[in-house]
DRENDO-274437 format. One record per residue: residue number from 1; chain; x, y, z of N, C-alpha, C in turn. Coordinates in steps of 0.02 Angstrom, whole numbers. Example, Ala and Ser with C-alpha at 12.3 -4.5 7.8 and 13.67 -1.06 7.14 Angstrom:
REM DRENDO-274437
<pt><resi>1</resi><chain>A</chain><n_xx>660</n_xx><n_yy>-284</n_yy><n_zz>390</n_zz><ca_xx>615</ca_xx><ca_yy>-225</ca_yy><ca_zz>390</ca_zz><c_xx>660</c_xx><c_yy>-165</c_yy><c_zz>390</c_zz></pt>
<pt><resi>2</resi><chain>A</chain><n_xx>642</n_xx><n_yy>-112</n_yy><n_zz>354</n_zz><ca_xx>684</ca_xx><ca_yy>-53</ca_yy><ca_zz>357</ca_zz><c_xx>645</c_xx><c_yy>2</c_yy><c_zz>394</c_zz></pt>
//
This chain:
REM DRENDO-274437
<pt><resi>1</resi><chain>A</chain><n_xx>2217</n_xx><n_yy>-5977</n_yy><n_zz>-2484</n_zz><ca_xx>2194</ca_xx><ca_yy>-5926</ca_yy><ca_zz>-2443</ca_zz><c_xx>2139</c_xx><c_yy>-5949</c_yy><c_zz>-2461</c_zz></pt>
<pt><resi>2</resi><chain>A</chain><n_xx>2076</n_xx><n_yy>-5924</n_yy><n_zz>-2399</n_zz><ca_xx>2009</ca_xx><ca_yy>-5911</ca_yy><ca_zz>-2416</ca_zz><c_xx>1984</c_xx><c_yy>-5871</c_yy><c_zz>-2393</c_zz></pt>
<pt><resi>3</resi><chain>A</chain><n_xx>1911</n_xx><n_yy>-5865</n_yy><n_zz>-2445</n_zz><ca_xx>1867</ca_xx><ca_yy>-5820</ca_yy><ca_zz>-2477</ca_zz><c_xx>1798</c_xx><c_yy>-5831</c_yy><c_zz>-2438</c_zz></pt>
<pt><resi>4</resi><chain>A</chain><n_xx>1788</n_xx><n_yy>-5781</n_yy><n_zz>-2419</n_zz><ca_xx>1723</ca_xx><ca_yy>-5766</ca_yy><ca_zz>-2383</ca_zz><c_xx>1672</c_xx><c_yy>-5761</c_yy><c_zz>-2433</c_zz></pt>
<pt><resi>5</resi><chain>A</chain><n_xx>1618</n_xx><n_yy>-5832</n_yy><n_zz>-2461</n_zz><ca_xx>1551</ca_xx><ca_yy>-5825</ca_yy><ca_zz>-2510</ca_zz><c_xx>1498</c_xx><c_yy>-5786</c_yy><c_zz>-2498</c_zz></pt>
<pt><resi>6</resi><chain>A</chain><n_xx>1491</n_xx><n_yy>-5766</n_yy><n_zz>-2441</n_zz><ca_xx>1427</ca_xx><ca_yy>-5716</ca_yy><ca_zz>-2422</ca_zz><c_xx>1397</c_xx><c_yy>-5662</c_yy><c_zz>-2458</c_zz></pt>
<pt><resi>7</resi><chain>A</chain><n_xx>1356</n_xx><n_yy>-5683</n_yy><n_zz>-2483</n_zz><ca_xx>1321</ca_xx><ca_yy>-5635</ca_yy><ca_zz>-2499</ca_zz><c_xx>1329</c_xx><c_yy>-5556</c_yy><c_zz>-2486</c_zz></pt>
<pt><resi>8</resi><chain>A</chain><n_xx>1304</n_xx><n_yy>-5535</n_yy><n_zz>-2418</n_zz><ca_xx>1310</ca_xx><ca_yy>-5496</ca_yy><ca_zz>-2388</ca_zz><c_xx>1342</c_xx><c_yy>-5491</c_yy><c_zz>-2344</c_zz></pt>
<pt><resi>9</resi><chain>A</chain><n_xx>1348</n_xx><n_yy>-5429</n_yy><n_zz>-2307</n_zz><ca_xx>1406</ca_xx><ca_yy>-5427</ca_yy><ca_zz>-2244</ca_zz><c_xx>1345</c_xx><c_yy>-5430</c_yy><c_zz>-2191</c_zz></pt>
<pt><resi>10</resi><chain>A</chain><n_xx>1388</n_xx><n_yy>-5459</n_yy><n_zz>-2146</n_zz><ca_xx>1365</ca_xx><ca_yy>-5477</ca_yy><ca_zz>-2088</ca_zz><c_xx>1373</c_xx><c_yy>-5419</c_yy><c_zz>-2026</c_zz></pt>
<pt><resi>11</resi><chain>A</chain><n_xx>1297</n_xx><n_yy>-5438</n_yy><n_zz>-1967</n_zz><ca_xx>1306</ca_xx><ca_yy>-5379</ca_yy><ca_zz>-1926</ca_zz><c_xx>1308</c_xx><c_yy>-5433</c_yy><c_zz>-1855</c_zz></pt>
<pt><resi>12</resi><chain>A</chain><n_xx>1354</n_xx><n_yy>-5411</n_yy><n_zz>-1838</n_zz><ca_xx>1395</ca_xx><ca_yy>-5448</ca_yy><ca_zz>-1760</ca_zz><c_xx>1353</c_xx><c_yy>-5432</c_yy><c_zz>-1691</c_zz></pt>
<pt><resi>13</resi><chain>A</chain><n_xx>1300</n_xx><n_yy>-5477</n_yy><n_zz>-1678</n_zz><ca_xx>1253</ca_xx><ca_yy>-5457</ca_yy><ca_zz>-1604</ca_zz><c_xx>1266</c_xx><c_yy>-5497</c_yy><c_zz>-1541</c_zz></pt>
<pt><resi>14</resi><chain>A</chain><n_xx>1296</n_xx><n_yy>-5534</n_yy><n_zz>-1547</n_zz><ca_xx>1273</ca_xx><ca_yy>-5583</ca_yy><ca_zz>-1478</ca_zz><c_xx>1229</c_xx><c_yy>-5566</c_yy><c_zz>-1454</c_zz></pt>
<pt><resi>15</resi><chain>A</chain><n_xx>1168</n_xx><n_yy>-5580</n_yy><n_zz>-1481</n_zz><ca_xx>1111</ca_xx><ca_yy>-5560</ca_yy><ca_zz>-1427</ca_zz><c_xx>1065</c_xx><c_yy>-5628</c_yy><c_zz>-1409</c_zz></pt>
<pt><resi>16</resi><chain>A</chain><n_xx>1065</n_xx><n_yy>-5634</n_yy><n_zz>-1347</n_zz><ca_xx>1030</ca_xx><ca_yy>-5684</ca_yy><ca_zz>-1311</ca_zz><c_xx>946</c_xx><c_yy>-5697</c_yy><c_zz>-1360</c_zz></pt>
<pt><resi>17</resi><chain>A</chain><n_xx>934</n_xx><n_yy>-5759</n_yy><n_zz>-1367</n_zz><ca_xx>860</ca_xx><ca_yy>-5775</ca_yy><ca_zz>-1402</ca_zz><c_xx>862</c_xx><c_yy>-5844</c_yy><c_zz>-1395</c_zz></pt>
<pt><resi>18</resi><chain>A</chain><n_xx>774</n_xx><n_yy>-5859</n_yy><n_zz>-1406</n_zz><ca_xx>744</ca_xx><ca_yy>-5927</ca_yy><ca_zz>-1410</ca_zz><c_xx>725</c_xx><c_yy>-5969</c_yy><c_zz>-1483</c_zz></pt>
<pt><resi>19</resi><chain>A</chain><n_xx>759</n_xx><n_yy>-6027</n_yy><n_zz>-1464</n_zz><ca_xx>712</ca_xx><ca_yy>-6067</ca_yy><ca_zz>-1539</ca_zz><c_xx>668</c_xx><c_yy>-6106</c_yy><c_zz>-1498</c_zz></pt>
<pt><resi>20</resi><chain>A</chain><n_xx>627</n_xx><n_yy>-6115</n_yy><n_zz>-1534</n_zz><ca_xx>554</ca_xx><ca_yy>-6141</ca_yy><ca_zz>-1519</ca_zz><c_xx>566</c_xx><c_yy>-6204</c_yy><c_zz>-1558</c_zz></pt>
<pt><resi>21</resi><chain>A</chain><n_xx>576</n_xx><n_yy>-6265</n_yy><n_zz>-1542</n_zz><ca_xx>580</ca_xx><ca_yy>-6335</ca_yy><ca_zz>-1578</ca_zz><c_xx>538</c_xx><c_yy>-6382</c_yy><c_zz>-1614</c_zz></pt>
<pt><resi>22</resi><chain>A</chain><n_xx>534</n_xx><n_yy>-6412</n_yy><n_zz>-1625</n_zz><ca_xx>482</ca_xx><ca_yy>-6468</ca_yy><ca_zz>-1646</ca_zz><c_xx>475</c_xx><c_yy>-6518</c_yy><c_zz>-1587</c_zz></pt>
<pt><resi>23</resi><chain>A</chain><n_xx>547</n_xx><n_yy>-6530</n_yy><n_zz>-1579</n_zz><ca_xx>548</ca_xx><ca_yy>-6577</ca_yy><ca_zz>-1526</ca_zz><c_xx>562</c_xx><c_yy>-6552</c_yy><c_zz>-1461</c_zz></pt>
<pt><resi>24</resi><chain>A</chain><n_xx>552</n_xx><n_yy>-6517</n_yy><n_zz>-1434</n_zz><ca_xx>553</ca_xx><ca_yy>-6492</ca_yy><ca_zz>-1374</ca_zz><c_xx>495</c_xx><c_yy>-6444</c_yy><c_zz>-1355</c_zz></pt>
<pt><resi>25</resi><chain>A</chain><n_xx>450</n_xx><n_yy>-6472</n_yy><n_zz>-1263</n_zz><ca_xx>409</ca_xx><ca_yy>-6439</ca_yy><ca_zz>-1263</ca_zz><c_xx>417</c_xx><c_yy>-6363</c_yy><c_zz>-1249</c_zz></pt>
<pt><resi>26</resi><chain>A</chain><n_xx>461</n_xx><n_yy>-6339</n_yy><n_zz>-1226</n_zz><ca_xx>480</ca_xx><ca_yy>-6274</ca_yy><ca_zz>-1222</ca_zz><c_xx>527</c_xx><c_yy>-6246</c_yy><c_zz>-1239</c_zz></pt>
<pt><resi>27</resi><chain>A</chain><n_xx>527</n_xx><n_yy>-6169</n_yy><n_zz>-1258</n_zz><ca_xx>581</ca_xx><ca_yy>-6156</ca_yy><ca_zz>-1309</ca_zz><c_xx>660</c_xx><c_yy>-6156</c_yy><c_zz>-1272</c_zz></pt>
<pt><resi>28</resi><chain>A</chain><n_xx>702</n_xx><n_yy>-6151</n_yy><n_zz>-1287</n_zz><ca_xx>788</ca_xx><ca_yy>-6177</ca_yy><ca_zz>-1316</ca_zz><c_xx>817</c_xx><c_yy>-6118</c_yy><c_zz>-1310</c_zz></pt>
<pt><resi>29</resi><chain>A</chain><n_xx>857</n_xx><n_yy>-6091</n_yy><n_zz>-1253</n_zz><ca_xx>903</ca_xx><ca_yy>-6041</ca_yy><ca_zz>-1262</ca_zz><c_xx>972</c_xx><c_yy>-6069</c_yy><c_zz>-1317</c_zz></pt>
<pt><resi>30</resi><chain>A</chain><n_xx>976</n_xx><n_yy>-6002</n_yy><n_zz>-1340</n_zz><ca_xx>1023</ca_xx><ca_yy>-6000</ca_yy><ca_zz>-1404</ca_zz><c_xx>1041</c_xx><c_yy>-5911</c_yy><c_zz>-1402</c_zz></pt>
<pt><resi>31</resi><chain>A</chain><n_xx>1114</n_xx><n_yy>-5905</n_yy><n_zz>-1429</n_zz><ca_xx>1133</ca_xx><ca_yy>-5839</ca_yy><ca_zz>-1437</ca_zz><c_xx>1129</c_xx><c_yy>-5834</c_yy><c_zz>-1510</c_zz></pt>
<pt><resi>32</resi><chain>A</chain><n_xx>1108</n_xx><n_yy>-5786</n_yy><n_zz>-1544</n_zz><ca_xx>1132</ca_xx><ca_yy>-5767</ca_yy><ca_zz>-1636</ca_zz><c_xx>1176</c_xx><c_yy>-5739</c_yy><c_zz>-1615</c_zz></pt>
<pt><resi>33</resi><chain>A</chain><n_xx>1232</n_xx><n_yy>-5753</n_yy><n_zz>-1642</n_zz><ca_xx>1295</ca_xx><ca_yy>-5702</ca_yy><ca_zz>-1664</ca_zz><c_xx>1293</c_xx><c_yy>-5677</c_yy><c_zz>-1706</c_zz></pt>
<pt><resi>34</resi><chain>A</chain><n_xx>1288</n_xx><n_yy>-5670</n_yy><n_zz>-1771</n_zz><ca_xx>1256</ca_xx><ca_yy>-5618</ca_yy><ca_zz>-1827</ca_zz><c_xx>1216</c_xx><c_yy>-5626</c_yy><c_zz>-1865</c_zz></pt>
<pt><resi>35</resi><chain>A</chain><n_xx>1188</n_xx><n_yy>-5574</n_yy><n_zz>-1905</n_zz><ca_xx>1142</ca_xx><ca_yy>-5573</ca_yy><ca_zz>-1942</ca_zz><c_xx>1134</c_xx><c_yy>-5540</c_yy><c_zz>-2004</c_zz></pt>
<pt><resi>36</resi><chain>A</chain><n_xx>1105</n_xx><n_yy>-5560</n_yy><n_zz>-2049</n_zz><ca_xx>1076</ca_xx><ca_yy>-5515</ca_yy><ca_zz>-2112</ca_zz><c_xx>1025</c_xx><c_yy>-5518</c_yy><c_zz>-2124</c_zz></pt>
<pt><resi>37</resi><chain>A</chain><n_xx>995</n_xx><n_yy>-5463</n_yy><n_zz>-2168</n_zz><ca_xx>917</ca_xx><ca_yy>-5474</ca_yy><ca_zz>-2185</ca_zz><c_xx>886</c_xx><c_yy>-5552</c_yy><c_zz>-2214</c_zz></pt>
<pt><resi>38</resi><chain>A</chain><n_xx>942</n_xx><n_yy>-5589</n_yy><n_zz>-2246</n_zz><ca_xx>944</ca_xx><ca_yy>-5678</ca_yy><ca_zz>-2254</ca_zz><c_xx>946</c_xx><c_yy>-5699</c_yy><c_zz>-2221</c_zz></pt>
<pt><resi>39</resi><chain>A</chain><n_xx>967</n_xx><n_yy>-5686</n_yy><n_zz>-2156</n_zz><ca_xx>978</ca_xx><ca_yy>-5752</ca_yy><ca_zz>-2129</ca_zz><c_xx>1027</c_xx><c_yy>-5724</c_yy><c_zz>-2053</c_zz></pt>
<pt><resi>40</resi><chain>A</chain><n_xx>1031</n_xx><n_yy>-5798</n_yy><n_zz>-2020</n_zz><ca_xx>1085</ca_xx><ca_yy>-5763</ca_yy><ca_zz>-1966</ca_zz><c_xx>1129</c_xx><c_yy>-5844</c_yy><c_zz>-1965</c_zz></pt>
<pt><resi>41</resi><chain>A</chain><n_xx>1176</n_xx><n_yy>-5828</n_yy><n_zz>-1903</n_zz><ca_xx>1209</ca_xx><ca_yy>-5871</ca_yy><ca_zz>-1880</ca_zz><c_xx>1230</c_xx><c_yy>-5898</c_yy><c_zz>-1817</c_zz></pt>
<pt><resi>42</resi><chain>A</chain><n_xx>1194</n_xx><n_yy>-5960</n_yy><n_zz>-1760</n_zz><ca_xx>1141</ca_xx><ca_yy>-5948</ca_yy><ca_zz>-1717</ca_zz><c_xx>1195</c_xx><c_yy>-6016</c_yy><c_zz>-1654</c_zz></pt>
<pt><resi>43</resi><chain>A</chain><n_xx>1207</n_xx><n_yy>-5973</n_yy><n_zz>-1605</n_zz><ca_xx>1232</ca_xx><ca_yy>-6031</ca_yy><ca_zz>-1560</ca_zz><c_xx>1205</c_xx><c_yy>-6053</c_yy><c_zz>-1489</c_zz></pt>
<pt><resi>44</resi><chain>A</chain><n_xx>1225</n_xx><n_yy>-6152</n_yy><n_zz>-1524</n_zz><ca_xx>1144</ca_xx><ca_yy>-6168</ca_yy><ca_zz>-1452</ca_zz><c_xx>1203</c_xx><c_yy>-6224</c_yy><c_zz>-1448</c_zz></pt>
<pt><resi>45</resi><chain>A</chain><n_xx>1160</n_xx><n_yy>-6243</n_yy><n_zz>-1372</n_zz><ca_xx>1211</ca_xx><ca_yy>-6303</ca_yy><ca_zz>-1342</ca_zz><c_xx>1191</c_xx><c_yy>-6374</c_yy><c_zz>-1344</c_zz></pt>
<pt><resi>46</resi><chain>A</chain><n_xx>1239</n_xx><n_yy>-6392</n_yy><n_zz>-1417</n_zz><ca_xx>1230</ca_xx><ca_yy>-6465</ca_yy><ca_zz>-1449</ca_zz><c_xx>1220</c_xx><c_yy>-6517</c_yy><c_zz>-1390</c_zz></pt>
<pt><resi>47</resi><chain>A</chain><n_xx>1257</n_xx><n_yy>-6540</n_yy><n_zz>-1331</n_zz><ca_xx>1255</ca_xx><ca_yy>-6573</ca_yy><ca_zz>-1302</ca_zz><c_xx>1187</c_xx><c_yy>-6582</c_yy><c_zz>-1239</c_zz></pt>
<pt><resi>48</resi><chain>A</chain><n_xx>1132</n_xx><n_yy>-6540</n_yy><n_zz>-1253</n_zz><ca_xx>1100</ca_xx><ca_yy>-6525</ca_yy><ca_zz>-1236</ca_zz><c_xx>1042</c_xx><c_yy>-6517</c_yy><c_zz>-1294</c_zz></pt>
<pt><resi>49</resi><chain>A</chain><n_xx>1050</n_xx><n_yy>-6498</n_yy><n_zz>-1338</n_zz><ca_xx>997</ca_xx><ca_yy>-6503</ca_yy><ca_zz>-1382</ca_zz><c_xx>997</c_xx><c_yy>-6552</c_yy><c_zz>-1449</c_zz></pt>
<pt><resi>50</resi><chain>A</chain><n_xx>1077</n_xx><n_yy>-6568</n_yy><n_zz>-1446</n_zz><ca_xx>1071</ca_xx><ca_yy>-6627</ca_yy><ca_zz>-1531</ca_zz><c_xx>1083</c_xx><c_yy>-6573</c_yy><c_zz>-1581</c_zz></pt>
<pt><resi>51</resi><chain>A</chain><n_xx>1039</n_xx><n_yy>-6613</n_yy><n_zz>-1634</n_zz><ca_xx>1036</ca_xx><ca_yy>-6594</ca_yy><ca_zz>-1712</ca_zz><c_xx>961</c_xx><c_yy>-6530</c_yy><c_zz>-1712</c_zz></pt>
<pt><resi>52</resi><chain>A</chain><n_xx>970</n_xx><n_yy>-6494</n_yy><n_zz>-1764</n_zz><ca_xx>932</ca_xx><ca_yy>-6443</ca_yy><ca_zz>-1751</ca_zz><c_xx>889</c_xx><c_yy>-6458</c_yy><c_zz>-1815</c_zz></pt>
<pt><resi>53</resi><chain>A</chain><n_xx>807</n_xx><n_yy>-6472</n_yy><n_zz>-1813</n_zz><ca_xx>777</ca_xx><ca_yy>-6487</ca_yy><ca_zz>-1869</ca_zz><c_xx>782</c_xx><c_yy>-6435</c_yy><c_zz>-1910</c_zz></pt>
<pt><resi>54</resi><chain>A</chain><n_xx>768</n_xx><n_yy>-6451</n_yy><n_zz>-1983</n_zz><ca_xx>770</ca_xx><ca_yy>-6412</ca_yy><ca_zz>-2022</ca_zz><c_xx>711</c_xx><c_yy>-6326</c_yy><c_zz>-2042</c_zz></pt>
<pt><resi>55</resi><chain>A</chain><n_xx>665</n_xx><n_yy>-6328</n_yy><n_zz>-1994</n_zz><ca_xx>648</ca_xx><ca_yy>-6286</ca_yy><ca_zz>-2002</ca_zz><c_xx>613</c_xx><c_yy>-6260</c_yy><c_zz>-1927</c_zz></pt>
<pt><resi>56</resi><chain>A</chain><n_xx>628</n_xx><n_yy>-6201</n_yy><n_zz>-1890</n_zz><ca_xx>627</ca_xx><ca_yy>-6219</ca_yy><ca_zz>-1813</ca_zz><c_xx>612</c_xx><c_yy>-6114</c_yy><c_zz>-1805</c_zz></pt>
<pt><resi>57</resi><chain>A</chain><n_xx>561</n_xx><n_yy>-6091</n_yy><n_zz>-1776</n_zz><ca_xx>570</ca_xx><ca_yy>-6037</ca_yy><ca_zz>-1769</ca_zz><c_xx>617</c_xx><c_yy>-5990</c_yy><c_zz>-1713</c_zz></pt>
<pt><resi>58</resi><chain>A</chain><n_xx>610</n_xx><n_yy>-5944</n_yy><n_zz>-1714</n_zz><ca_xx>682</ca_xx><ca_yy>-5905</ca_yy><ca_zz>-1695</ca_zz><c_xx>661</c_xx><c_yy>-5832</c_yy><c_zz>-1644</c_zz></pt>
<pt><resi>59</resi><chain>A</chain><n_xx>671</n_xx><n_yy>-5820</n_yy><n_zz>-1579</n_zz><ca_xx>641</ca_xx><ca_yy>-5741</ca_yy><ca_zz>-1558</ca_zz><c_xx>656</c_xx><c_yy>-5714</c_yy><c_zz>-1505</c_zz></pt>
<pt><resi>60</resi><chain>A</chain><n_xx>685</n_xx><n_yy>-5666</n_yy><n_zz>-1518</n_zz><ca_xx>724</ca_xx><ca_yy>-5600</ca_yy><ca_zz>-1470</ca_zz><c_xx>662</c_xx><c_yy>-5589</c_yy><c_zz>-1407</c_zz></pt>
<pt><resi>61</resi><chain>A</chain><n_xx>615</n_xx><n_yy>-5583</n_yy><n_zz>-1412</n_zz><ca_xx>564</ca_xx><ca_yy>-5576</ca_yy><ca_zz>-1355</ca_zz><c_xx>517</c_xx><c_yy>-5633</c_yy><c_zz>-1308</c_zz></pt>
<pt><resi>62</resi><chain>A</chain><n_xx>543</n_xx><n_yy>-5657</n_yy><n_zz>-1339</n_zz><ca_xx>484</ca_xx><ca_yy>-5738</ca_yy><ca_zz>-1282</ca_zz><c_xx>432</c_xx><c_yy>-5739</c_yy><c_zz>-1331</c_zz></pt>
<pt><resi>63</resi><chain>A</chain><n_xx>434</n_xx><n_yy>-5740</n_yy><n_zz>-1413</n_zz><ca_xx>386</ca_xx><ca_yy>-5746</ca_yy><ca_zz>-1452</ca_zz><c_xx>319</c_xx><c_yy>-5720</c_yy><c_zz>-1461</c_zz></pt>
<pt><resi>64</resi><chain>A</chain><n_xx>346</n_xx><n_yy>-5664</n_yy><n_zz>-1432</n_zz><ca_xx>284</ca_xx><ca_yy>-5596</ca_yy><ca_zz>-1470</ca_zz><c_xx>291</c_xx><c_yy>-5578</c_yy><c_zz>-1558</c_zz></pt>
<pt><resi>65</resi><chain>A</chain><n_xx>364</n_xx><n_yy>-5582</n_yy><n_zz>-1556</n_zz><ca_xx>373</ca_xx><ca_yy>-5595</ca_yy><ca_zz>-1631</ca_zz><c_xx>443</c_xx><c_yy>-5638</c_yy><c_zz>-1633</c_zz></pt>
<pt><resi>66</resi><chain>A</chain><n_xx>439</n_xx><n_yy>-5653</n_yy><n_zz>-1705</n_zz><ca_xx>513</ca_xx><ca_yy>-5704</ca_yy><ca_zz>-1727</ca_zz><c_xx>502</c_xx><c_yy>-5697</c_yy><c_zz>-1778</c_zz></pt>
<pt><resi>67</resi><chain>A</chain><n_xx>551</n_xx><n_yy>-5754</n_yy><n_zz>-1799</n_zz><ca_xx>567</ca_xx><ca_yy>-5783</ca_yy><ca_zz>-1871</ca_zz><c_xx>557</c_xx><c_yy>-5858</c_yy><c_zz>-1891</c_zz></pt>
<pt><resi>68</resi><chain>A</chain><n_xx>535</n_xx><n_yy>-5880</n_yy><n_zz>-1948</n_zz><ca_xx>538</ca_xx><ca_yy>-5932</ca_yy><ca_zz>-1966</ca_zz><c_xx>601</c_xx><c_yy>-5953</c_yy><c_zz>-1997</c_zz></pt>
<pt><resi>69</resi><chain>A</chain><n_xx>631</n_xx><n_yy>-6006</n_yy><n_zz>-1973</n_zz><ca_xx>704</ca_xx><ca_yy>-6022</ca_yy><ca_zz>-1995</ca_zz><c_xx>706</c_xx><c_yy>-6084</c_yy><c_zz>-2016</c_zz></pt>
<pt><resi>70</resi><chain>A</chain><n_xx>734</n_xx><n_yy>-6093</n_yy><n_zz>-2103</n_zz><ca_xx>777</ca_xx><ca_yy>-6152</ca_yy><ca_zz>-2136</ca_zz><c_xx>828</c_xx><c_yy>-6145</c_yy><c_zz>-2119</c_zz></pt>
<pt><resi>71</resi><chain>A</chain><n_xx>850</n_xx><n_yy>-6220</n_yy><n_zz>-2116</n_zz><ca_xx>920</ca_xx><ca_yy>-6236</ca_yy><ca_zz>-2086</ca_zz><c_xx>968</c_xx><c_yy>-6223</c_yy><c_zz>-2167</c_zz></pt>
<pt><resi>72</resi><chain>A</chain><n_xx>1024</n_xx><n_yy>-6200</n_yy><n_zz>-2169</n_zz><ca_xx>1055</ca_xx><ca_yy>-6181</ca_yy><ca_zz>-2220</ca_zz><c_xx>1145</c_xx><c_yy>-6237</c_yy><c_zz>-2222</c_zz></pt>
<pt><resi>73</resi><chain>A</chain><n_xx>1169</n_xx><n_yy>-6221</n_yy><n_zz>-2153</n_zz><ca_xx>1215</ca_xx><ca_yy>-6282</ca_yy><ca_zz>-2141</ca_zz><c_xx>1222</c_xx><c_yy>-6291</c_yy><c_zz>-2067</c_zz></pt>
<pt><resi>74</resi><chain>A</chain><n_xx>1254</n_xx><n_yy>-6336</n_yy><n_zz>-2033</n_zz><ca_xx>1249</ca_xx><ca_yy>-6337</ca_yy><ca_zz>-1968</ca_zz><c_xx>1313</c_xx><c_yy>-6382</c_yy><c_zz>-1928</c_zz></pt>
<pt><resi>75</resi><chain>A</chain><n_xx>1347</n_xx><n_yy>-6363</n_yy><n_zz>-1903</n_zz><ca_xx>1410</ca_xx><ca_yy>-6398</ca_yy><ca_zz>-1884</ca_zz><c_xx>1411</c_xx><c_yy>-6374</c_yy><c_zz>-1779</c_zz></pt>
<pt><resi>76</resi><chain>A</chain><n_xx>1411</n_xx><n_yy>-6436</n_yy><n_zz>-1761</n_zz><ca_xx>1427</ca_xx><ca_yy>-6449</ca_yy><ca_zz>-1690</ca_zz><c_xx>1358</c_xx><c_yy>-6402</c_yy><c_zz>-1651</c_zz></pt>
<pt><resi>77</resi><chain>A</chain><n_xx>1401</n_xx><n_yy>-6355</n_yy><n_zz>-1632</n_zz><ca_xx>1325</ca_xx><ca_yy>-6293</ca_yy><ca_zz>-1596</ca_zz><c_xx>1323</c_xx><c_yy>-6213</c_yy><c_zz>-1632</c_zz></pt>
<pt><resi>78</resi><chain>A</chain><n_xx>1340</n_xx><n_yy>-6234</n_yy><n_zz>-1687</n_zz><ca_xx>1319</ca_xx><ca_yy>-6177</ca_yy><ca_zz>-1712</ca_zz><c_xx>1300</c_xx><c_yy>-6210</c_yy><c_zz>-1798</c_zz></pt>
<pt><resi>79</resi><chain>A</chain><n_xx>1239</n_xx><n_yy>-6142</n_yy><n_zz>-1792</n_zz><ca_xx>1181</ca_xx><ca_yy>-6161</ca_yy><ca_zz>-1851</ca_zz><c_xx>1204</c_xx><c_yy>-6094</c_yy><c_zz>-1877</c_zz></pt>
<pt><resi>80</resi><chain>A</chain><n_xx>1175</n_xx><n_yy>-6099</n_yy><n_zz>-1975</n_zz><ca_xx>1176</ca_xx><ca_yy>-6049</ca_yy><ca_zz>-2004</ca_zz><c_xx>1124</c_xx><c_yy>-6051</c_yy><c_zz>-2043</c_zz></pt>
<pt><resi>81</resi><chain>A</chain><n_xx>1071</n_xx><n_yy>-6023</n_yy><n_zz>-2040</n_zz><ca_xx>993</ca_xx><ca_yy>-6014</ca_yy><ca_zz>-2041</ca_zz><c_xx>965</c_xx><c_yy>-5952</c_yy><c_zz>-2107</c_zz></pt>
<pt><resi>82</resi><chain>A</chain><n_xx>927</n_xx><n_yy>-5989</n_yy><n_zz>-2156</n_zz><ca_xx>902</ca_xx><ca_yy>-5912</ca_yy><ca_zz>-2167</ca_zz><c_xx>846</c_xx><c_yy>-5883</c_yy><c_zz>-2148</c_zz></pt>
<pt><resi>83</resi><chain>A</chain><n_xx>781</n_xx><n_yy>-5846</n_yy><n_zz>-2182</n_zz><ca_xx>723</ca_xx><ca_yy>-5852</ca_yy><ca_zz>-2148</ca_zz><c_xx>670</c_xx><c_yy>-5832</c_yy><c_zz>-2186</c_zz></pt>
<pt><resi>84</resi><chain>A</chain><n_xx>621</n_xx><n_yy>-5890</n_yy><n_zz>-2180</n_zz><ca_xx>563</ca_xx><ca_yy>-5886</ca_yy><ca_zz>-2206</ca_zz><c_xx>529</c_xx><c_yy>-5857</c_yy><c_zz>-2222</c_zz></pt>
<pt><resi>85</resi><chain>A</chain><n_xx>502</n_xx><n_yy>-5838</n_yy><n_zz>-2146</n_zz><ca_xx>445</ca_xx><ca_yy>-5772</ca_yy><ca_zz>-2152</ca_zz><c_xx>460</c_xx><c_yy>-5763</c_yy><c_zz>-2072</c_zz></pt>
<pt><resi>86</resi><chain>A</chain><n_xx>419</n_xx><n_yy>-5688</n_yy><n_zz>-2078</n_zz><ca_xx>435</ca_xx><ca_yy>-5640</ca_yy><ca_zz>-2008</ca_zz><c_xx>348</c_xx><c_yy>-5697</c_yy><c_zz>-1969</c_zz></pt>
<pt><resi>87</resi><chain>A</chain><n_xx>352</n_xx><n_yy>-5668</n_yy><n_zz>-1909</n_zz><ca_xx>266</ca_xx><ca_yy>-5666</ca_yy><ca_zz>-1894</ca_zz><c_xx>269</c_xx><c_yy>-5628</c_yy><c_zz>-1822</c_zz></pt>
<pt><resi>88</resi><chain>A</chain><n_xx>209</n_xx><n_yy>-5605</n_yy><n_zz>-1809</n_zz><ca_xx>180</ca_xx><ca_yy>-5573</ca_yy><ca_zz>-1729</ca_zz><c_xx>114</c_xx><c_yy>-5636</c_yy><c_zz>-1710</c_zz></pt>
<pt><resi>89</resi><chain>A</chain><n_xx>138</n_xx><n_yy>-5621</n_yy><n_zz>-1648</n_zz><ca_xx>94</ca_xx><ca_yy>-5671</ca_yy><ca_zz>-1601</ca_zz><c_xx>15</c_xx><c_yy>-5645</c_yy><c_zz>-1620</c_zz></pt>
<pt><resi>90</resi><chain>A</chain><n_xx>-35</n_xx><n_yy>-5697</n_yy><n_zz>-1623</n_zz><ca_xx>-80</ca_xx><ca_yy>-5676</ca_yy><ca_zz>-1647</ca_zz><c_xx>-120</c_xx><c_yy>-5628</c_yy><c_zz>-1613</c_zz></pt>
<pt><resi>91</resi><chain>A</chain><n_xx>-147</n_xx><n_yy>-5648</n_yy><n_zz>-1532</n_zz><ca_xx>-162</ca_xx><ca_yy>-5620</ca_yy><ca_zz>-1503</ca_zz><c_xx>-115</c_xx><c_yy>-5549</c_yy><c_zz>-1512</c_zz></pt>
<pt><resi>92</resi><chain>A</chain><n_xx>-77</n_xx><n_yy>-5532</n_yy><n_zz>-1532</n_zz><ca_xx>-60</ca_xx><ca_yy>-5437</ca_yy><ca_zz>-1550</ca_zz><c_xx>-94</c_xx><c_yy>-5406</c_yy><c_zz>-1589</c_zz></pt>
<pt><resi>93</resi><chain>A</chain><n_xx>-101</n_xx><n_yy>-5449</n_yy><n_zz>-1647</n_zz><ca_xx>-127</ca_xx><ca_yy>-5436</ca_yy><ca_zz>-1703</ca_zz><c_xx>-205</c_xx><c_yy>-5417</c_yy><c_zz>-1712</c_zz></pt>
<pt><resi>94</resi><chain>A</chain><n_xx>-235</n_xx><n_yy>-5457</n_yy><n_zz>-1641</n_zz><ca_xx>-314</ca_xx><ca_yy>-5446</ca_yy><ca_zz>-1642</ca_zz><c_xx>-327</c_xx><c_yy>-5383</c_yy><c_zz>-1576</c_zz></pt>
<pt><resi>95</resi><chain>A</chain><n_xx>-258</n_xx><n_yy>-5394</n_yy><n_zz>-1540</n_zz><ca_xx>-286</ca_xx><ca_yy>-5335</ca_yy><ca_zz>-1463</ca_zz><c_xx>-270</c_xx><c_yy>-5361</c_yy><c_zz>-1420</c_zz></pt>
//
């Protein structure tokens, strides 16, 4: 029998977001399927993006705010991440 080993329950969100990846000039579309206070499961276009780098940034509001992410697992067009820190766009902090 399958046993779910997650430490926290997930909140299903199916929310469109953007990935800022080191090997792309522009943010890439994705869908955050579910999340917790510790991380998320993200769906992306594997045929276009390929493998996700170990570290990248994710935003729901075109990078006014966002999260730095660390890849925990990856399978085809899905990636599980942990949050490493949240950020605000610098110009927002300075007015």
